N, C-alpha and C positions, 0 to 999 in steps of 0.2 A: 563497477569494478571490471577491468578488462580480463579477457581469458588469457591463460598462460600461453605465451608463444611456444609453438611446437617446432622443435628443430629436428629435421630429418636425421642429422648426424647422431643425435641422442637416440633416436629410434633404432638406428643401425647398431649402436652399441648394445642395445637391448637384444637385438637379433643375435648378436655374437654371444651374449650371455646365455641365451636359450640354447644355442648350438653347443656350447661348452658343457651343458648339463645333460645332453642326450645319453652319453656313454660314461660309465664309471668302471674303470678297470678293477678286477677282483683277483686276478692271478696272472702270472707270467707263463708264457709258453717257452719251452726249451727249443732251440733251433740248431740243427746240424746241417751244414752245407757241404755238398760234394761238388767241388769247383772244377770246371773244364773250360778249355778255350773255345770250343765249338759245342753246339747242342748234341746231347746223346739221348737215346731212347729211354723210356721208363724202365725197360729191362736192364739197361746199363747204368741206372741212376746212381749206383754206389761206386762207379769206376773212377770218379774224380778225386781230387785232393780233399781230404776230410778236414773240416774246420768246425769247431764249436763256436757259435757266434752269439754274442750278447748285444743288446741294443747299444749303438754307438761304435761297435767294432766293425772293422772293414772285412769284406768278404771277396772283393775282386776289383779288377780294372775294367775300363770301358770294353764292351762287347764280350766280357767273360760271361760264362753260363754256369748255372749251379742247380742241382736238385736239392731243395730244402726239405728237411724232415722236421715238422713241428709236432710237439707232444705236450700234453698237459691234462688236467682234470678240472672240471667245474666244481668249485667248492660247495659244500653243503649249505653254506650261508646264502647261496644264490638260488636255492630251491624255490620254485614257483615264479621265478622271474624270467624275462626274455633275455637270452644269452646270445652274444655274438663274439666273433674274434675280430681284433683290430690288427692287421698285418700290413707293414710297409717295409720293403727291402731296399728302398731308394732305387727302384728299377721296376721293370714289368714282371709280373708273376702270374702263373697259371696253375690253379689248383686242379688236381686230378683225382679220380676215384681209384678203387683198389686195382683196376685193370690198366690204369694209366690214361684213361679217357679224360679230356679236359672237362671240368665242371664249372669253372668260374675264372674270369680274368680280374687281376688287381693291378692298379697303377699307383706309383708313388704320388703323394699329394703335392709335391713340389715340382712335378713335371712341367716342362715348358708348355705354354699354351697361351692363346689370346684370352687373358683373364676377363676382358669385357664380355666374353661369351660364357663365363662360368669357370668353375674349378674342374680340372681333369681327373683328380685323384679318385681312386676306388680302393677302399681299405677295409670294408666291412664284410664279414662272412657270417651268414645266418646259421645258428646252431640249434636253438630250441626256443619255441615261443613260450613254453612253460616248463622250465628245467626241473629235473628231478634232483639235481645237485650231485649226481654221480656220473655224469657223462664224461667219457674218456675221449680226449682229442688226440688223434693220430693221423696227421695229414702230410701228404707229399705235394710238392709244388715245383714247377719248372720255372726258373728265374733267368732273366736277361739283365745284365748290368748296364742298362741304358733306359732313358725315359722315353716317352712317346715319340720324341723328335730326335732320338739318337744322342742325347746329351748325357754326360757323365755326372751323376749327382752324389758324389762322395764315395759310392761303393760300400756304404755301411748299412747295417740293419738299423732301421729307425725304431720300429716297434713290433712286438709279437705278444699280444695280450688277450686274455679272456676278459670280457666286459659285460656288465649288465646294461641293457638298453631300456631306457624309459620311453615306452612307446607313445605315451601321451605327450611327453615333451617333444619327441620327434615330430608328431603330428602338429603340435603347436608351432614348431619351427617353420614348417612349410605354410601353415595358415598365415603366420606373421610375415614371412618372406614374400609370399604372393601379394598380399595386401599392401605391403610397404612398396614393392616395386610398382604396383599399379598406381598407387598414390603419387609416387615420384614422377610419373609420366602422364598423369592427367592434367587438364587445364588448371592453372593455379586457382582460378576463381570458381571452380565447379563445386557444387554441393556434395557430389559423390566423394571428391577428394577430401573435403573438409570433414565429412563424417568418418571416413576411413582413418584419417590422421588422428581424430579424436579417440577412436576406439583403440588404435595402436598406442596412443599416449596413456590411456587408461590402463592398458595392460602393462605398460612400462612402469607405472606407479605401483601396480599390484605386485609385480615380480621382484620387489625388493627381497621377497622371500620366495625361494624356488621350491616350495613344498608341493607335494602332489595335489593338495587342495587348491593351492594358488594356480597351478598349471591348469587344472580342470576348469577353474573359474575363468581363467584367461581365455581358454578356448570358447567358453560360453559368451564372453564379451565380443569375440571376433565373429562368431557364427552368423549373426544377422548380416554383417557386411559380406560374408562369403556366400550367403544364400540368395542375395539379390541377383536377379537374372536380367538379361537383356530383353529387349522387345523383339518385334519382327525384324529379322536381319536383312540388310541389303547386301551384305558380303559375308561369306562363310569361309573359314580356313580349314583346309585339310592338313593334318599334321602326320608326318611319317618319321619314325625313328630310323636313324641311319648312322653308319660308321664308315666314312670315307677312308679307305685303306690304300695308301700309295704302295704299290707292289715292290718298289724300291725308292729310296730318296735319301734321307739322312741316315739310313740303315741299309744293310745288304739284303738281298733277296731272301737269304736263309732266315732272317729275322721276321720277314713277312709271313712265312709259314706259321710262326708262333703267334704273331699278331692276329692272324686270322682265327686261329684256334681260341685264343683268349676272348676275342670279340664275339665269336659265334656262341661260345659257352655262356658268356655273360648275358647275351640276348635271350637265350633259353631260360636262364634263371629268372630274369626280369619278367618273362611271360608267365612264369608260375606265380609270381606275386601280384601281377597287374593284369587282370583279365581283358582290359581294353587295349592293351599295348599291341601295336602293329609295327613290325620292324622290316626294313628292306636292306638288301645287300646286292651289289652288282658284281660283275666280273666272273665268268665261268672258271677262269684260271684259278681263282681263289677257292671256289667250290671243289675243283678237281684236286687241289692240294689237300683239302680237308678229307675228301673221299679216300685218297691214297693213304693218308697218315693217321686218320682218326675215324674209321668206319662207323663206330658206335655213335660218335657225335654227329656224323653225317646223317645217320638214320633218324636221329632226333630232329635235325633240321628238316629233313624230308617230310616228317610227320607234321611239323608246324606249317610247312608250305602247303601241304594237302588241306590243312584246316583253314587256310586263308589268313593266318596270323603272321606269316613270314612271306614277304614279297620278294621274288627274284626280279632284279632290275637290270636294265641295260640290254642291248642286243649285240654287244661285241665281246670278243674273247677277253680283252682287257679294256680299260678306258685309255685309248691310244692317243698319241699326238696325231692330229689330222692335217697338220701343215706339211710334214715331211714324209710320212708314210705314203707309199705308192698306192695307186688306184686299186690294183688287184689285191694288194695287202689289206686294204680297207674292206674289199669284198669278202676276203677270207676271215677278217675279224667278225663280220656279221654272220657269214655262213657257219663258221665253227661255233661262234657264240650262241646263235639261235638253235643250232642243232643240239648243242649240249643241254640247254634248258628244256628243249622239247623231249629229248630222249630220257633225261634224268627225272624230270618233274611234270612232263606233259603240258608245258607252258609254251604257247606261241607268243613270243615277245613282240609287243606293239610299241615299245617305248625305248628310245635311246637315252641312257642316263650318263651324262658326261659333265659333272658339275665343275671340273677343275682343269680342263684342257686349255691350251694356250692359243685359241683361235679355231675357227671352224671353216673348213674348206667348202667352197661353193659347189663342189661335186657331191657333198653328202646328201642333200635332199633326194636326189635321184636314186642314189644307192639305197637309201632307207625305204623309199616308196616301192622300189622294185624288189625289196626284200620283205614287204608286208609290215614295215614299221611306219607308224603314223604320227608319233609324238616325239618331241625332244625336250629334255630337262637339262638346263645348265644355269650357272649363275656367274661365270667368270667375267662376262662383259661388264659387270659392276666394277671391275678393276680398271676400266679405261682411264687413261691419264687426262685426256683433253676433252673428250666429248661423251656425254651421257647417251647411252642407247635409248631411243625414244619409247620403247615398249617393254613391258614384262610379259605380256601375252600377245602373240602375233603369229602370222604365217610367215615362214621362212621359205623363200623361193630360190631355188638353186640355179645352176648354170643353164639347165635345159628347160626350166619352167616348172619342174616338180616342186610341190609345196608340202611342208610338214608343219603341223601346229606345234608351236614352241612356247615354253613358259620358263621365265626366270623368276624364282621365288623372290618376292619383293623385300624380304628381310636381308637379301644379298649375302647369304651365307648358307652353307650346308652343315654348319656346326652350331645351330641355334640352341640357346639355353632353355627355350620353352618357358621363359618368364613372361609376365604381362608385357614388358617392353618389346618382346619379339612379336607378339600379336599386334600391338599398337603400331610398331614400325611397318609391319606388313600392310596394315590398313592405310596408314598415312602415306606411304611411299608408292603404293601400287599405282602405276601409271595408267592402267586400263580399267580402273574400278568404275569408270563411267559406263562401260559396256559389259563388264564381266562380273558374275556373281560369286566367283570362286578364286582363291589363291592358295598357294602351297607353302607350307612351313616345314622345313627339314631340320630335325633336332638331333643332338647327340654330340659325342666327342669324336672328331675325325681327323683325317690326314694320317696320323699314326695309329688309327683304329681306336678301339675302346667302346665306342657307341654310347647310347643313353645309359645313365645311371638312375638310381631311385629318385634323385632330385628332379630329373626331367619329368618323370611319370607322376610323381606327387604333385608337381605344379599343374600338369595338364588335367589331373583329376579335379582340381579346383577351378579350372578355367573353361570347362566345357561350355558353360552358359553363365558367364559372370558379368554382371552389369559393369559397363565401361569398356568391355572387350567384344569384338565380334565373336560369334560362336566358333568353337574349335572341335573338330571331330578327327579322331585317329582312324585312319583307313588307308588302304593301299593307294599309291600314287596313280596307278592306272584308273582307279575309280574317279579320282580327281580329274584326270584328263578326259575321261568320257563325259563327265559333267561339264567341263570347260568347253568341249566341242559342241555342246547344245546351242551355244551362242555364236558359232563359228562365222556366220555371215556378217557379224559386226566387227570382226578383227581386221586390223590393217596388215599389210604385207611388206616385208623387208626383202629386197632382191639382192642377190650376190653373196659374197663371202661375209661372214661375221668376223671381222678383223679385230683382234685384241690389241688395244693401244698400249701394250706392255710386253715384256719378255721377248723382244725381237732378237736379243743375243742368242736365244735358243735356236735360231736358224743356222748358227755357226759353231757354237761351243761343242767340245768333244768331237773334233772333226774325224778322227779315226773311226769312231763309232758310227758316224753318219756315212762314212765311206763304205764300211762293211755292210751297212743296211742297204745301200744302193746296190752294191755288188751282189749281195745274196738275193735281193729281190729279182735282179736280172738273171742271176744264175738259176734260180728256181723256175723262172719262166722258160729258160732254155732246157732245163731238166724235164719239165712237164711236157714240153713239145717233143723232145726226144723220146720220152717214155710213151707218149701218145702214138707216135709213129710205130714204135716197137709193139705196143698193145694192139693197134689196128690190124697187125698182121699175125695175131694169134699168140702173142707172148704175154708174160706176166707184167703187170703194172705195179710199181712199188708203193701202193696206196698207204699202207700202215706206216712205213718209214717216212714218207712224204708228210703225212699228217703230223707225226712227231716233230719233224724239223720245222714245219710251218708254225706249230704251236709255240715253239721256243723263239722263233723269229718274231712272232706276234707279241710275245711277252716283252721282248726287248724294244718294242715300239710303244711301250707304256709311256705315259706323258711326263715322266721324270727321268726316263732312261734315254730314249731316242733324242729328246731335246737337249740332253747334256747337263741336266741340273741335279745330279746326284753326287754322292761322295765318291772318293777315289776307288774304294773297294768294288763298288758296283761296276765301274768301267774296267777295272783290272779283270774282273770275272767275265764280263760280257765280251771283251776283246779276245780273251782266251777261248771262249766258247764259239764266237764268230769264226775264228780261224779254223777250228775243228769242223764246224758246220759247213763252211764254204768249201773246205777240202773234200768233205764227204759228198756234197752236192756235185762238185766238179767230177769226182770219181764216178758217181752214179750216172752222170750225163754221158761220160765217155763209155761206160758199160752199155747204156741204152743205145747210143749211136752205133757202137761197135757191134752189138747184137743185131741191130737193124740191118747192118751192111750185108748180113748173110742172105738177105732177101733180094740183093742187087746182083745183076750180071756184071762181074768184074774179071771174067776169064781172059780177056784180051789185053789186060794191063800187066806189065811185068811187076810193078810195085804199086798196086792200086791205092789211091788216096781218095776219100770221099769228103767233099767240102759241103758242109751243111749251112743253110741260111734259114733262120727262124723268123725272119721278118716277111711281111706279106707283099713284097715287091722284089723284082729282080735286082741283084746288086753286082757291081763290078768292083772288086777289091784287089789291092796289091798284097801278095804274100811272098815271104822269103822262104824258099825250100832248097836244101842242099847248097846253101850260099848263093842261090840264084833267085832273082825276083821274077815273079810271074803275075800277070793280072788274070784273076779267075772270075768268071761270071757265073753266078748261081741263081737258079730260078726261085720264085717266091715260095717260102715255107717248104723248102725241099732241099735237093742236093744236086751236085755235079761230080761225076767221077773223073779223076785225072790220073795219069800215069806219072808218078813222081820220079820214076827212073828215066823218063824221056824228056825231062826239062832241059832245054838247051840254053846257051848263053843269051841273055836278053839283049835287046837292041838298046841303043843309047836313049837317054831320056831328056826331054826339054826342060831341064832344071839347072839353075845356077846358084851357087852360094859363095859369097865373099863376106868379109867381116861386116860390111855395112849394107849388104844387099842380099835378098833372097828373091828368086824369080822363077816362074814357070810360064807356060804359054798364055796363062790367064791373068796372073797377078804379079805385081812387082812390089817388094817391101823394102823400105829404106830405114835404117837404124841410126839413132843419134849416138853420140860418144858416150852417153850415160846408159846405153842399152835400150832406151825406150824406142818406140816406133814413131818415126816422123811422118811416114807416108805408107799407105797401102793403096796402090793404084790398080783399079780394075781395068785391065787392058781391053777386055772384050767390050765393056760399056764406055770406055774412055772417061772414067769417073774416079775422083779421089774419095777414099773412104774416111780418112781421118780429117777432122775439122781443120780449117786453115789456121796455121800458127799454133796448133796444139800438138800434143804427143800422146800416144797410146801405150798401154801396158806399163805405165809408171807404177812401180811397186812401192806404195805409200804406207807408212807406219804411223798410226794415230795413237795418242794416249788414250787408254781405256781402263779407268779405275772402277769399272762395274763389276758385277758378279756374273755367274753363269747365265742368269736370266736377262740382264739388262746392261747396256753400255750407255754412256752419256749421249743424250739426244743431240747435244750441240758439239759432238766430237769434231765435226768438219769445220767448225768455226776457227779452229787453230790450224796453223800451217803444219802439214805432216812432215815427218822425216822421210827420207828415201833410202832404200837399200842401195848400197854402192857397188857398181860394177867393178869386179876385180880382174876378170879376164873373159875373153870372147873367142870362140873358135868356130869357123865356118867350114862346112864340108858337105859332100854329096854322098848319100848312101842309096844306090839304086834310083828309084823314082822320087826320093825324098831329098829336098834341099834343106839343110839344117844349120842354124846358128845356135851353138851351145854357149850359154852365159853362166858365169858364177858371180853371185852377189853376196855381200856381207853386210850385216848390221848387228852391232852389239855382240852377243854370243851366238848369233844365228848365221847359218850359211844356206843359201838357196841356189840350186842349180836348175836351169831351165833350158830345155830344147825347144826352140821355135822352129816348127816344121811346116814346110810347104810341099805338097805332094803333086806330082805330075797329073795334069788333067783336073785338078780340084781348086776351088776357090777357098776352101777351108784352111785356116791357119791354126795349127794346134800348138798349145803351150804345155808341153809335158814337164811337170814340175816336181822336184824333189827338195824338200826343205828339212833341215835340222833346226827346229824352232825352239829357242831357249830364252825367250823374252818374258818379262813380267809386266802385266798391266799394259799390254800393247795389242793393237789390232792391225792386221796386214790386209790391204785391199789393193785391187788392180782396177784401173779405170780406162775407158775408151771413149774419148769425145769424138763422135762420129758426124759425118756430113749428112745428117738426116734431120728433117724438121717434122716433129710429130707431137701432138698433145697427149698421146697415150702410148704406153709401152705394153706390148703383148707378152703375157707371162704364162708359160705352160704350168698347169696344175694337173691333178688326177683327172683323166678322161676329158681333157679339153684345155681351154686357155681362158684367162681373164685379161681384161683391159684395165690398166691402172693409170692414174694421171701422172704426167711428167712435170706438172706445175705444182705450186703450193699456194693456190688462190685462197683456200679456206683452211680452217683448223682441221677439218676432216682430211684434207689432202696432206697437210703438214704431218699429221699423226701417222700417216702411212709412208714415212720417208724410207724405212727399211721394209722390204717386201720379200715374200717367200715365193720361189718358183722352183720348178723341177729341172728338166733337162735343158731348157733354153728360155731366154727372154729375147725380144726382138723389137727394134724400132724400125718402122716402115712408113714410107710415103707410097702413094699409088704406083710410082714407077721404080722405086729403089728402096732397099732396106739393108739392115745389118743385124745379124743374130749373134748373141753371145751364148755359147753352149758350154756344158760342163759334164763331168762324169761322176760328181759326188758333192756338189755345192748347192746351197739352198738360199743364202742371204744375198740380196741385191739392193741397190739404191739407184734410181734413175731420175735425174733432174735435168730438164731440158734435153740436150742432146748427149748427155754424159751417162754411159752405162757403167756401173761400178759393181764389182763383185767382191763380197766379203770372203776372204780366203782362210784366215786364221785369227783366233783370239787367244788370250792367255789370262783369264780371270783367276782369282785365287780362292773363291768360295763358290760352292762347298768343297771343291777339289782343289787343294793348293798347288797341284802339279798340272792342272788342266792344260792339255795340248803342248806341254813342253816335251816334245818327242819328234821323231822323224815322220814326215808325211809325204805321200805321193798323191798327186791329183792332176787332172787335165782340164783345161778350159780352152775354148776355141772361138775365133772370130770368123764369121761367114758373111761376106757381102753377097747380095743377090739382086737379080733383076726382078722388078715387080714387088708387090707386097709379100708378106710372109706366107700368106695362104697360096698365092700363085707359085711361090718358090718352094712350097712344100717343106718348110723348115722343120716340121715335126719329124720328117723322115731322117734328116740329118741328126736330130737329137737321138733318135733310136739307134742309128748306125754307130754313133760315137759310143753308145752305152751297151750295144749288143753286137760284138764282133762276130765274124763268121767262125765256124768251128771246123777243124780239119782232123780226120780220123784215118789212120792207116788201116787198110783192110786186107784180108787174104783173098786169094782168087776164088770166087764163088760162081755158081751157076744159078743164081736167083732169078726170079721171074720179073723183077723190076728193071726198067731201063737205066742207062747211065746218067740220064738227066730226068729229074722228076720233081713235081710239085704236089704236096699234100693238099694245099689249099691255095686258091688264087682269088683275087678280088678284081672285078671289072666294074669301073664306074667311079663313083664319088670318092672323096678323100676320107676313107674309112680305114681304121686301124684294127688289126686283130691283136688284142692285148694279152689274151691267154688262150691256151689249149690245154685241157686236162681231162682226166677221166672223171665221169660223173660219180657222185657220191654213192648212189643207190642202184645203178644199173650199168650194164655193159654198153656204155655210150661215151662219146667224147663231148665235152663242153667247149664250145668256141665262143669267146667273149669279144664282141666287136663294139667300136664306138665311132661316131662321126667326129672328125677332128677340127673342122673349119668353122663351125657355127652356122651351117647352112643346111637346107633340106637337100636330100640326095637319094638317088636310087642306085643300087649296086646289084651285081650278080655274084653270088658266092659260089665258087667252083670247088667242089669237094671230090678229090680224086682217090681218096681212101675207100676201101671196100665197105659199103654201108647199104642199109635198106631204106632209111628215111631220115629226114631232118625235121625237127620240131622246135618251135619257138618256146622259150621257157623264161621264168623269172630268175632273179639272182640266187634264189634258194633251190634252183634246178627243178622247180615244179613245172611240168609241161603245161603250155597254154594253148597252142594250136599248131597243126602240121603246116610245114612250109610247102608251097606249090613249086614244082620244078620237075625236070626230067633229066636223066643222065647225069645226076649230080650237080645240076645247075639250078640255083635257087635265087629267086628275086627277093630283095629286101629293100624297104623304103625307110629312110632315117629322117627324123627331125633334128634340128640343131643340137649337137653334143649328145644325142641319144645313145644309150648303151643298149645293146641287144645281146641276149644269150641264146645260143642255138645248141640243141642236143643233136648230135650225129649218132644215130643208132647203128651200130656196126653189124656186119653180117655174122661174125662168129658169136 
């Protein structure tokens, strides 16, 4: 007689039956909601609109907030039983204690989530393990009318009940669930699978009757299968609980304050119930919010960190976008992030935790190693569209040769359900299990926060050493990395950027946000330089205010804000704040420069004006003062005093402008009737810049039905539309020859000034667009007369070379690339650079340099970039390659204009022309000058720009006593040798050096 065929679907139905018998409601809770549009404090909890709410009744709209007051009493009939509350408000909820401190987070069970990773809901509140039958329930809870992902889920109260929990049934549920999931993913013919299925089927037959006796007997049947252990392991998994919390995305920042509180409170409650549980959370910004708003909760977190049960993760202030954020901003992410964790918890962070950012700059390994960070955890490369990354464990080698040990959890998620299938997938898919004994499993509900629930921890209790699975141990991720490093000599190395083959639209989406980011990064550089000059001569440095501003700027570099992938409200708020911040930074800069001018001798000028240059080379720039144009030469990182009352009528300039031609002594430009550029002729070199028969600066509009993250990768396969030239006007303004053009397309109007300045080969395209298109992408292309297999792309602290061909799928996948102030195509004898003041997305194919100017996706912000935009891009032909031509200087000059400050007549001791710092020697840039964090010294950050070894002499003219080499955390390393403020420094390719200048005062 054959055995009865066992159907997994039948067993799943049994699992559902068991689950349905865990809780039995015994009484209703009354619910009163005090509804407001925005969150209010616990002290203000009764200030909203009062509603008595019953299950099924509506309490609010999307993003509404409410303080719920739940009341009830455990009935006498439940005495001696385990009692819980079942609460679901179809939104997120945070229970608080009598002082308003968060105690537990709850999430509606129908919240959006990837259900293959489990169910996101949290609805159970523990009341008593052995009830007296007289317990009074009186709870307050702070609610948000949104699910984990910002979705509206009817706005009704689903349930608010007192229930009896059958603990034995609950335990049976997890016994059955773990074994069923294990059996489903074991080999079909394995004996282990057959025995588990038979035990599960025996329980299925037994549980026709769900009596206590049957449940106990069922657990006995399953116990032998659960008690079978694995043998000597070849591979071991470290499991760490986690709640990835996007600081903004499909919800506003204000909601993240509450997501953090709910998640942290839940983690603490779970630790009380599960002694093995280890939880980790990243982002100091999140901890700072908790510290400010919930000090009692923060103290509990601090205690668990001290115990080793709670791991602080990551070395940056937030988990930032690393494609677009500037180099110094990434340094500050690490500096402020590591300092916070060190000062608050005594933890020196060794691990960068960035599971969800959209690609990884090749500059990061050096930044990490010079900050004392040795390890990187991410998993986003598993999202690649065309090519699988070849390793889960590897050394990542950056631009300069620095290496960091990197691990991608082989389950390919940071939201693991901790089911047997999670552990089996980690083992099966781990690409480096031939040389590595360890892998990482990250479990919990994330993105919108929440973290692990009881289900994750119950599963892990059963999986620690379960036959059919590799052993699993809950421990901090840092422990895992230290064990991983024991086999480091066996791991392979990946060199260069970790390019994500997805989300290339984020190089361009929300262009105004990106423009503000660039402008404020450059403005902060200018402010810190101005404040450093001011400070070096005995004045106050605005340290506290600068730190506050930097922290907010770093917040907006979070990987769903700066890339442009959040909802409209996030950008409405960031744009408003950016405007305020930039105005304040500009105001402070003027104050610092103006204050510094009192140290300068200006007595012999009738109307003294001080021209400041924050870049480390002498610059000659045209300025318009009193309706007159003058050319001012300012020394490196210093100033020049002029008398603005003595400016005379300027001489004539060698520039010409007619409707189809711009010309100066170096360049001649010819325009076509459609406004495009038919020719750029370099008169000095006798060379045409635009490829024969082609046209440059064609303003092309492509169909783009993507979202904020992605646009169609085959967009260029269809012929684009072109903006139509409506009018053109040529004129000369002092040293500038200008053609001003107006283009129309659909509902959009673009005005562009094409500017050629006397004595310069740079051609600027000053652009003002009222962009009102839907599902369109605006690009400008320049087919140039250059043959090169690689395009040179500026990134943070250096440049990358990327292919201009599409020979392989790896090349094809990088069609859209990210760069900062410039890209450049060069031959050994000639090249052309494309510069910009706020753009990041490019495509270079063959000899065509293409810049992505604007997009207009409709999700998640339906109004994305339908607005007015201002930006500048520029074309620069040059002799020799981009290194010989020092293109990097042109990129900085476009982005860091000189500053002019009116001064009063002073008898200061400083001369009328002065440099604070100078560089003699190799192509080295001073990226930042700032006050040191912990001493009266200035920090000077330098880097080698060309990818070559080089020696320089750093000349420091500020009053100081010594110069000391330091790391990026400003820890002194060794004194620099030098005399009279002249210091020798040797650089390797793209090396960053930090120097502490210890001042006299």
